[in-house]
N, C-alpha and C positions, 0 to 999 in steps of 0.2 A: 290635069295637074292644077293645083291651086297654089297660090302663093300669098304671102303677107310681106309687105315691104315696110321697112322702118327707116326713117331718116334718109330716104332716097337711096338706100343700099339694099341690094338683094343678094342672097347666097343660097346654098342648098339647105334642105331641112336639117341635115345633120348638124348644122351650125346652131340650130335652135337648142339643141341639147347642151352645147358647150360655149357658145359665144353670145353674150347678151346684146351686142350691137348690130349683128347681122342676122336678121330673122326672116326666114322664108319657110312657110309651111308648104311642102310640095311632096310629090311622090314618084319622082323619076327613078327607075331601076331599083325599087325597093321590094322586099318580101311582102306578100299580101297582109301578113299580120302587122307589119310596120305601117303599111298604107292605111290599114284600119285605125291604128293608133293615131296617126297624123290627122286623119279625118275627124276622129273623135275629139282630139285636142282643139282643132279649129272650131268644132261645134260647141265645145265647152266655152271657149273664149267668146264666141258670138252670143251664146246664151247669157253669159255674165254681162256682156256689153249691152245687150238689149234690156235686161232686167234691172241693171244698176248694181244692187247688192244682193247676193244670194248666199244661202247656207250650203255647207257641204252636203247636208241631207237632201236639200232640194235638187242638187246635181245628181246625187245617187238615184233619187226617185225619177228624175227626168230622163236620165240615160240608161237606167236599168242595169247598172254595173255596181261592183262592190265599192265600199268606202275606200279601200286600199287602192284600187285602180284610179278612182277619182283623185285621191291624194297624190298619186304619182303624176297624173296629168296636171294638177294644180302646181306641183313642184316645178315642172318644166316651164309653165307659164310665169310663175313667180320668179324663177331663176333668171328669166329673160326680161324681167321688170314689166311684164304685160298686165299682171294682176297683183294685188296685195290684199292682205287680211287686216281690215281695220279693227277687228276684234276676233277672238277665238271662234273658229267655225264659220266665219263670214268672209266673203270674197267680193272684191270689186275691181274694175279695171283701173289701170293707172292712166296718167295723162299722156303717156308715150304715144306718139302718132303711129298708127298702123293702117296700112292700105292693103286690102285683101282683094284678090281676084280669084275666080274659079274656073 
């Protein structure tokens, strides 16, 4: 299991999809397809964090998935205020504190 802790609060991954303040990326008791999605979203976040600002196309190329799939992953991260788009097609992390463990 891996998790991402924000503002000293941790909860289940399902909250990542619905609650912006309680974010934990984890994989307890999930379908394999959901586990893959969570792993990918964490990887996308880490890639953006390490690179600074990236384009949607760079993410598509890096992860070998469709633009639509990347957009869904970016929407989850943006909904939770972990990334934002300073201009169309570009993404960067926010200043929101995130602690990850694997």
